[in-house]
One Martini backbone bead per residue (centre of mass of N, CA, C, O) as a GRO file, in nm:
protein
  278
    1MET     BB    1   0.103  -1.027  -0.776
    2GLU     BB    2   0.012  -0.947  -0.466
    3LEU     BB    3   0.137  -0.870  -0.175
    4LYS     BB    4   0.116  -1.045   0.149
    5TYR     BB    5   0.116  -0.897   0.452
    6PRO     BB    6   0.190  -0.925   0.755
    7PHE     BB    7   0.162  -0.837   1.059
    8SER     BB    8   0.319  -0.615   1.293
    9ASP     BB    9   0.378  -0.841   1.534
   10LEU     BB   10   0.467  -1.066   1.765
   11ALA     BB   11   0.481  -1.312   1.579
   12LEU     BB   12   0.673  -1.188   1.374
   13ALA     BB   13   0.899  -1.097   1.567
   14ARG     BB   14   0.976  -1.377   1.668
   15ARG     BB   15   1.072  -1.489   1.397
   16LEU     BB   16   1.286  -1.277   1.331
   17GLU     BB   17   1.457  -1.292   1.592
   18ARG     BB   18   1.524  -1.598   1.579
   19ALA     BB   19   1.670  -1.600   1.311
   20GLU     BB   20   1.901  -1.405   1.389
   21ALA     BB   21   1.997  -1.553   1.639
   22THR     BB   22   2.072  -1.820   1.499
   23ALA     BB   23   2.280  -1.706   1.303
   24ASN     BB   24   2.471  -1.602   1.537
   25THR     BB   25   2.528  -1.873   1.670
   26GLU     BB   26   2.677  -1.989   1.425
   27PHE     BB   27   2.904  -1.785   1.432
   28VAL     BB   28   3.009  -1.844   1.718
   29GLU     BB   29   3.061  -2.149   1.667
   30THR     BB   30   3.269  -2.103   1.445
   31ARG     BB   31   3.477  -1.956   1.615
   32ALA     BB   32   3.513  -2.181   1.827
   33ARG     BB   33   3.616  -2.388   1.615
   34LEU     BB   34   3.856  -2.211   1.481
   35TYR     BB   35   3.888  -2.048   1.783
   36PRO     BB   36   3.925  -2.183   2.087
   37ASP     BB   37   4.065  -1.915   2.236
   38SER     BB   38   3.825  -1.691   2.217
   39GLY     BB   39   3.554  -1.761   2.399
   40ALA     BB   40   3.325  -1.841   2.236
   41GLN     BB   41   2.973  -1.786   2.330
   42TRP     BB   42   2.642  -1.923   2.420
   43ILE     BB   43   2.324  -1.835   2.575
   44GLU     BB   44   2.019  -1.900   2.761
   45VAL     BB   45   1.789  -1.631   2.868
   46ALA     BB   46   1.467  -1.580   2.880
   47GLY     BB   47   1.473  -1.660   2.554
   48ALA     BB   48   1.753  -1.550   2.513
   49TYR     BB   49   2.045  -1.470   2.321
   50ALA     BB   50   2.376  -1.489   2.441
   51MET     BB   51   2.685  -1.328   2.315
   52TYR     BB   52   3.033  -1.421   2.262
   53ASP     BB   53   3.276  -1.273   2.000
   54GLY     BB   54   3.412  -1.045   2.125
   55PRO     BB   55   3.480  -0.704   2.184
   56HIS     BB   56   3.411  -0.613   1.851
   57SER     BB   57   3.150  -0.765   1.812
   58PRO     BB   58   2.813  -0.753   1.703
   59CYS     BB   59   2.743  -1.036   1.853
   60THR     BB   60   2.790  -0.895   2.132
   61GLN     BB   61   2.485  -0.999   2.253
   62THR     BB   62   2.142  -0.979   2.246
   63PHE     BB   63   1.853  -1.182   2.141
   64GLY     BB   64   1.511  -1.156   2.230
   65LEU     BB   65   1.454  -0.978   2.459
   66GLY     BB   66   1.123  -1.010   2.582
   67MET     BB   67   0.974  -1.207   2.355
   68PHE     BB   68   0.910  -1.499   2.528
   69GLU     BB   69   0.961  -1.361   2.816
   70PRO     BB   70   0.988  -1.237   3.099
   71VAL     BB   71   1.212  -1.018   3.283
   72ARG     BB   72   1.407  -1.056   3.549
   73PRO     BB   73   1.643  -0.922   3.747
   74THR     BB   74   1.814  -1.187   3.773
   75GLU     BB   75   1.843  -1.228   3.462
   76LEU     BB   76   1.981  -0.964   3.394
   77GLU     BB   77   2.222  -1.017   3.582
   78GLN     BB   78   2.320  -1.270   3.436
   79LEU     BB   79   2.386  -1.122   3.172
   80GLU     BB   80   2.587  -0.918   3.286
   81THR     BB   81   2.789  -1.129   3.384
   82PHE     BB   82   2.854  -1.251   3.111
   83PHE     BB   83   2.988  -0.984   3.005
   84HIS     BB   84   3.164  -0.860   3.243
   85SER     BB   85   3.348  -1.121   3.275
   86ARG     BB   86   3.457  -1.029   2.963
   87ASN     BB   87   3.498  -0.713   2.938
   88VAL     BB   88   3.201  -0.623   2.847
   89PRO     BB   89   2.935  -0.487   2.756
   90ALA     BB   90   2.593  -0.470   2.792
   91HIS     BB   91   2.400  -0.592   2.515
   92HIS     BB   92   2.063  -0.498   2.390
   93GLU     BB   93   1.854  -0.596   2.126
   94ILE     BB   94   1.530  -0.435   2.102
   95SER     BB   95   1.207  -0.477   2.066
   96PRO     BB   96   0.893  -0.314   2.083
   97MET     BB   97   0.752  -0.609   2.142
   98ALA     BB   98   0.840  -0.626   2.408
   99ASP     BB   99   0.813  -0.647   2.721
  100TRP     BB  100   0.745  -0.363   2.899
  101SER     BB  101   0.904  -0.421   3.170
  102LEU     BB  102   1.194  -0.405   3.051
  103PHE     BB  103   1.228  -0.093   3.022
  104ALA     BB  104   1.216  -0.026   3.321
  105LEU     BB  105   1.459  -0.204   3.399
  106LEU     BB  106   1.675  -0.063   3.230
  107ASN     BB  107   1.651   0.209   3.371
  108GLU     BB  108   1.715   0.110   3.659
  109ARG     BB  109   2.010  -0.004   3.559
  110GLY     BB  110   2.140   0.226   3.346
  111TYR     BB  111   2.063   0.231   3.063
  112HIS     BB  112   2.152   0.307   2.711
  113PRO     BB  113   2.116   0.424   2.400
  114ILE     BB  114   2.317   0.344   2.076
  115GLU     BB  115   2.107   0.202   1.864
  116PHE     BB  116   1.957   0.165   1.534
  117THR     BB  117   1.715  -0.070   1.369
  118SER     BB  118   1.583  -0.173   1.075
  119VAL     BB  119   1.325  -0.406   1.029
  120LEU     BB  120   1.286  -0.602   0.740
  121PHE     BB  121   1.015  -0.716   0.512
  122ARG     BB  122   0.898  -0.994   0.292
  123PRO     BB  123   0.730  -1.174   0.089
  124LEU     BB  124   0.720  -1.526  -0.019
  125SER     BB  125   0.703  -1.691  -0.345
  126ALA     BB  126   0.691  -1.849  -0.642
  127SER     BB  127   0.473  -1.606  -0.746
  128ALA     BB  128   0.618  -1.374  -0.651
  129PRO     BB  129   0.733  -1.073  -0.708
  130LEU     BB  130   1.041  -0.980  -0.855
  131SER     BB  131   1.314  -0.847  -0.923
  132ILE     BB  132   1.505  -0.730  -1.207
  133ALA     BB  133   1.787  -0.767  -1.349
  134HIS     BB  134   1.973  -0.538  -1.579
  135ASN     BB  135   2.258  -0.689  -1.594
  136ASP     BB  136   2.372  -0.926  -1.822
  137HIS     BB  137   2.689  -0.935  -1.719
  138ILE     BB  138   2.572  -1.046  -1.455
  139GLN     BB  139   2.664  -1.316  -1.243
  140VAL     BB  140   2.505  -1.559  -1.026
  141ARG     BB  141   2.637  -1.760  -0.750
  142MET     BB  142   2.706  -2.031  -0.566
  143VAL     BB  143   2.939  -2.126  -0.359
  144ALA     BB  144   3.178  -2.333  -0.291
  145GLU     BB  145   3.365  -2.467  -0.045
  146ASN     BB  146   3.645  -2.397  -0.213
  147GLU     BB  147   3.535  -2.064  -0.217
  148GLN     BB  148   3.550  -1.910   0.056
  149GLU     BB  149   3.796  -1.721   0.011
  150LEU     BB  150   3.686  -1.569  -0.230
  151TRP     BB  151   3.442  -1.453  -0.084
  152ALA     BB  152   3.594  -1.311   0.148
  153GLN     BB  153   3.774  -1.126  -0.025
  154THR     BB  154   3.543  -0.979  -0.169
  155ALA     BB  155   3.398  -0.872   0.080
  156ALA     BB  156   3.646  -0.713   0.193
  157ASN     BB  157   3.689  -0.529  -0.064
  158GLY     BB  158   3.429  -0.354  -0.001
  159TRP     BB  159   3.631  -0.213   0.244
  160SER     BB  160   3.901  -0.082   0.120
  161GLU     BB  161   3.845   0.233   0.191
  162HIS     BB  162   3.866   0.102   0.495
  163ALA     BB  163   4.153   0.027   0.639
  164GLU     BB  164   4.066  -0.015   0.947
  165PHE     BB  165   3.871  -0.281   0.848
  166GLY     BB  166   4.018  -0.501   0.687
  167ASP     BB  167   4.091  -0.736   0.888
  168VAL     BB  168   3.814  -0.764   1.020
  169MET     BB  169   3.647  -0.827   0.759
  170LEU     BB  170   3.803  -1.079   0.679
  171GLU     BB  171   3.739  -1.244   0.928
  172PHE     BB  172   3.430  -1.224   0.907
  173SER     BB  173   3.410  -1.347   0.622
  174ARG     BB  174   3.531  -1.622   0.689
  175LEU     BB  175   3.319  -1.697   0.898
  176GLY     BB  176   3.071  -1.664   0.714
  177ALA     BB  177   3.163  -1.882   0.505
  178ALA     BB  178   3.190  -2.121   0.743
  179ARG     BB  179   2.909  -2.124   0.829
  180THR     BB  180   2.658  -2.287   0.943
  181GLY     BB  181   2.396  -2.245   0.702
  182ALA     BB  182   2.537  -2.090   0.492
  183LEU     BB  183   2.470  -1.882   0.195
  184ASN     BB  184   2.687  -1.807  -0.080
  185PHE     BB  185   2.708  -1.521  -0.292
  186LEU     BB  186   2.824  -1.449  -0.635
  187ALA     BB  187   2.936  -1.180  -0.830
  188GLU     BB  188   2.993  -1.150  -1.189
  189LEU     BB  189   3.214  -0.967  -1.416
  190ASN     BB  190   3.354  -1.110  -1.659
  191GLU     BB  191   3.443  -1.344  -1.441
  192GLN     BB  192   3.457  -1.130  -1.204
  193PRO     BB  193   3.465  -1.064  -0.883
  194ILE     BB  194   3.235  -0.806  -0.709
  195ALA     BB  195   3.020  -0.965  -0.517
  196THR     BB  196   2.818  -1.012  -0.215
  197GLY     BB  197   2.603  -1.264  -0.045
  198GLY     BB  198   2.391  -1.364   0.219
  199LEU     BB  199   2.228  -1.670   0.361
  200PHE     BB  200   1.965  -1.748   0.606
  201ILE     BB  201   1.775  -2.032   0.724
  202HIS     BB  202   1.467  -2.003   0.936
  203ASP     BB  203   1.156  -2.091   0.966
  204GLY     BB  204   1.096  -1.943   0.671
  205ILE     BB  205   1.344  -1.751   0.699
  206ALA     BB  206   1.523  -1.500   0.508
  207LEU     BB  207   1.845  -1.398   0.574
  208LEU     BB  208   2.005  -1.097   0.494
  209ALA     BB  209   2.362  -1.076   0.415
  210GLY     BB  210   2.685  -0.977   0.315
  211ALA     BB  211   2.691  -0.707   0.167
  212SER     BB  212   2.922  -0.658  -0.118
  213THR     BB  213   3.120  -0.411  -0.307
  214ILE     BB  214   3.343  -0.323  -0.507
  215PRO     BB  215   3.422  -0.006  -0.588
  216SER     BB  216   3.464  -0.047  -0.915
  217ALA     BB  217   3.147  -0.200  -0.926
  218ARG     BB  218   2.955   0.013  -0.876
  219ASN     BB  219   2.648   0.089  -1.014
  220GLN     BB  220   2.566  -0.210  -1.188
  221GLY     BB  221   2.371  -0.433  -1.022
  222ALA     BB  222   2.483  -0.648  -0.818
  223GLN     BB  223   2.288  -0.638  -0.569
  224LEU     BB  224   2.030  -0.696  -0.727
  225ALA     BB  225   2.118  -0.973  -0.831
  226ILE     BB  226   2.162  -1.102  -0.551
  227LEU     BB  227   1.883  -1.056  -0.442
  228ASP     BB  228   1.729  -1.221  -0.648
  229SER     BB  229   1.873  -1.494  -0.597
  230ARG     BB  230   1.799  -1.523  -0.296
  231LEU     BB  231   1.490  -1.504  -0.317
  232ARG     BB  232   1.452  -1.740  -0.512
  233TYR     BB  233   1.582  -1.954  -0.342
  234ALA     BB  234   1.402  -1.923  -0.091
  235ALA     BB  235   1.134  -1.984  -0.233
  236ASP     BB  236   1.221  -2.273  -0.327
  237GLN     BB  237   1.258  -2.355  -0.005
  238GLY     BB  238   0.976  -2.226   0.135
  239CYS     BB  239   0.983  -1.941   0.194
  240ASP     BB  240   0.772  -1.659   0.325
  241LEU     BB  241   1.027  -1.482   0.430
  242ALA     BB  242   1.210  -1.178   0.434
  243MET     BB  243   1.515  -1.036   0.584
  244MET     BB  244   1.648  -0.721   0.726
  245GLY     BB  245   1.900  -0.480   0.806
  246ALA     BB  246   1.899  -0.117   0.886
  247ALA     BB  247   1.958   0.197   0.877
  248PRO     BB  248   1.784   0.458   0.934
  249GLY     BB  249   1.746   0.613   0.619
  250SER     BB  250   1.910   0.452   0.438
  251THR     BB  251   2.009   0.323   0.145
  252SER     BB  252   1.940   0.032   0.219
  253GLN     BB  253   1.647   0.087   0.293
  254ARG     BB  254   1.552   0.208   0.026
  255ASN     BB  255   1.625  -0.035  -0.152
  256ALA     BB  256   1.441  -0.236  -0.007
  257GLU     BB  257   1.172  -0.084  -0.056
  258ARG     BB  258   1.192  -0.108  -0.369
  259GLN     BB  259   1.179  -0.447  -0.315
  260GLY     BB  260   0.923  -0.481  -0.092
  261PHE     BB  261   1.006  -0.374   0.171
  262ARG     BB  262   0.929  -0.352   0.521
  263ILE     BB  263   0.873  -0.210   0.822
  264ALA     BB  264   0.832  -0.363   1.128
  265TYR     BB  265   1.072  -0.231   1.306
  266THR     BB  266   1.259  -0.066   1.571
  267ARG     BB  267   1.557  -0.112   1.710
  268ILE     BB  268   1.727  -0.115   2.032
  269LYS     BB  269   2.040  -0.048   2.169
  270TRP     BB  270   2.155  -0.147   2.485
  271ALA     BB  271   2.372  -0.010   2.750
  272LEU     BB  272   2.621  -0.150   2.992
  273GLU     BB  273   2.925  -0.102   3.142
  274HIS     BB  274   2.828  -0.161   3.444
  275ALA     BB  275   2.746  -0.311   3.711
  276GLN     BB  276   2.467  -0.339   3.911
  277THR     BB  277   2.283  -0.296   4.210
  278LEU     BB  278   1.991  -0.437   4.352
   0.00000   0.00000   0.00000
C-alpha cells in the first residue's frame, strides 16, 4: 500500500506545531509538579505557547507563534517580558508557514536566527507499510510506571560519552519519563536495556522523541526496532500522522527519510537577548 502524504500546508503545520507545543507544556507542568521551586510555567499569547522550563532547557521558548493568529507588537512585547523577567533570552521557534508579518516584526525588534530544525512527518494507518526490525535478539516493550527510573537511566546512558551533559540528561530523562501523556519504550538485547524512545499523542499526531542508545549497543538495530514499535502502537491508537524533528542534513534526518518520513518544513529559532523599546 502506497503512503498518501497530505500537502505541506498551513493546515498540516498547525497540527504538527500544536502537537509539539502540547507535549512541551506537559513537560513544563511535570517540572513544576516535581520541582515547585523551579518557576516552571507556560502561558498562551496570540495562539502561541510560551514556556519557561529553566535557563538551559530547550523548552524555554515559544511554539506556534504566528501560526494561529497574527502577532501584534504589544503581544510580542508581552512574550519578551515573560522571558526577560526570568533572565533568559526570548526564543521563538517559528515555522515558515507563520503569518508573514511576524518576520518583519522580528527584524524590527532586533531578533537574529540561531538554530534550524527539519520537521518531518509520515502518514500512519493500520494497513500502511512500516519498516521491519532486522535484529531478532532485540525486544521492545513499553515500560511500566515503576520502571521510569530504569528508562531514564538508560536514556541518560546514551549520552555517557558526553560527560558534560550527564547530569542534565538524567534530569531531563526523569522528567520525560514522568510526564503526563508520555509513552516510554525500552529496547532490550538479551534482556539488558540498551535503548529508549518516547511517544506523545495529540489530535491524531504521534510525536517521536527521546531516542537514545547506549554507546556499546549502537549499530545493532535498536532504534529501528523502537521506531517500528512506536509507529505500530500509534497506528493502533488511530493516529494518522507521525512527526519528529532533526537537525537539517543530519544522520537522524536521513534515517527518518529512509523510514518514509518527509520534510514538512524547516523551522528557524529566533533569539532576542534584551528587550527592545517600541
